[in-house]
C-alpha positions, 0 to 999 in steps of 0.5 A, a space after each residue: 635212167 639218164 646217165 651223166 654226160 662224159 667229161 670233155 676236154 679241148 685239145 690241140 697239137 700238131 697231131 692230136 690223135 694220141 691225146 684223143 685216143 688216150 682220152 677215149 680210153 679214159 672215158 673222156 670226150 676230146 674236142 680236137 684241133 690239129 694240122 692233119 685231121 687224119 682218119 684216126 682222129 675222127 675215130 677217137 675225137 668226138 669233134 675235130 677241126 683241121 687247121 692248115 698250118 705250116 708244120 712244124 712252125 706251129 699254130 696261128 693264134 687267131 685261127 686256133 682260138 676260133 677253131 676251139 671256140 667253134 668246138 666248145 660251143 654248147 659244151 662244158 669242157 674241163 679245160 685245154 690240154 696242149 701237145 706239141 706245137 706250143 713250145 715257142 709260143 707261150 703267148 698263145 697258151 696265155 690267150 687260151 688260158 683267158 678262155 679255158 683252164 689250162 690242164 697242164 703246165 701253166 704258160 709262164 712256166 712253159 715260157 721259162 722251160 724253153 728259155 735256153 739261158 733259164 734252163 742252163 741256169 737251173 741246171 747249173 744251180 742244181 748240179 745237172 750235167 747240161 750241154 754248153 750253150 751260146 748265142 754267137 757262132 762257135 769257132 769249132 762248129 763241128 762240135 756244136 748244133 744250132 737249135 730253134 728256141 722252142 723247136 720240137 721234132 728234131 727237124 729244126 736242129 742243124 749243124 753248128 755252122 748255121 748262121 746266128 739268128 735271134 730265134 736260135 742258139 748253139 748247143 755243144 754236141 754230146 756223144 751217146 744214146 738218146 734216152 728219154 724219161 716219161 714222167 707225170 708231175 704234180 708240182 715238185 713231185 713226180 712219178 717216172 713212167 719209164 724210159 724210151 730210146 730214141 733215134 733220128 731219121 735224117 734227111 739231107 736238109 734235116 740231119 736230126 729229124 725225129 725217127 721214133 722211139 722204143 720202150 720201155 727200155 732198161 737203163 743201168 742203175 747208176 744212170 737211172 738214179 742220176 736221171 731221177 735226181 736230175 728230174 727232181 732237181 728241175 722240179 724243185 726249181 721249176 714245178 711242172 704239171 701233167 705228162 712230161 718228158 726229159 731227154 738225156 744223152 747217156 754215154 760213158 759219163 753221167 747222163 746229160 740233160 738236153 731238154 724237158 718237155 712239159 706236155 704229152 709227147 710222141 711216146 704216148 703210143 709207147 707207154 699207153 696202158 688201157 688200165 691206166 690211160 695216160 690222159 687220166 694220169 695227166 688230169 689226175 696230176 692236175 688235181 695234185 694226184 700221182 699214180 702209185 705205180 708207173 704206166 706202160 706195165 702191159 709187158 709189151 715193148 713197143 716202137 712208134 715213129 714216123 715214116 717219111 716220104 723220100 720222094 713224092 708219093 700218092 695214096 690212091 682212092 680205096 687204099 687200105 692202110 695196114 693195121 700197124 699204121 696210125 695217123 692215116 690220111 684219107 685217100 686219095 692224097 699225096 705226100 711231097 718228099 720230106 713229109 710224114 706219111 703216117 705213124 708206124 707202130 710195132 711190138 716185140 719181146 725186146 726193144 731190139 725186135 720191136 725196133 727191127 719190126 718198126 724199121 721193116 714196116 717203115 720200109 714196107 709202107 714206102 715200097 707199097 706206095 712207091 710201087 703204086 706210084 710207079 
């Protein structure tokens, strides 16, 4: 008896491994494009291609569409799931949408979501606390940040004394803890999947470079209620589709919404649940269906983030990556200072123990590769 073919999706992201792995858990084949082509992606995607782009600057339109067309040849993909790498180029999503259905938030909405003035206006209309923004250089730059429009990963964020640029804006700095809500949206409706706490791993040139996240973490009842109201207020005015995240700063006052990302993000490793694969929730939301309960209910508290090279490092042929690493490059390879080495994962009974283990493993991989290079 013949079996029905597995459903297939096209996907692309800076690193597509998490999307492909979640799709595999959901019984879906991924045809994936990313910038790295790591060993893990080959394990999880049925077919994949590597684009040698300029991380984290984003994808080239012609090269990406050509790669997707090669992967889709002879296939019948359900459509295209996008991850990080499209925030500042909705026109590329529009070009992809001419060929395959976008399985997620549509390009026009994605464009508006990353327009600083548009989001500020939505927050003002909804009564959502949001940092003041401006395009001209502030007179008190120590209290401001400069951000790239549509930037992701934190590497684009610099101090407020940066010169003005057409593709950048200034945002007033907010003191507090970085808390992100993971949620899945079906238009104006949504289901909260949990909260994570995020941290930066600063370098001299990139003081707000993304470090990692741990979750699920508990939040105070009043902060939880406020963040849920804020997400509902955004969706009432700008409906979204699929896996999303809302980044807040939680301090002494009400939570302050920094931004909303309408695509699968870096916390897939934190909230993934084999009983409810996140990409399955994403595709259900595309059909207008929401889960009856949140994901990430396995009982683990997980930390996931990046180990960055603080000096030139080499991975020799035959190197065996530890089992707590992800996004593993094929040895032999080299990393320049400031490049991501791999993703580190850790788990613990509490957020604090998981985060401590994450940082210990991050130091460990740097020490191991450093000793080999020495």
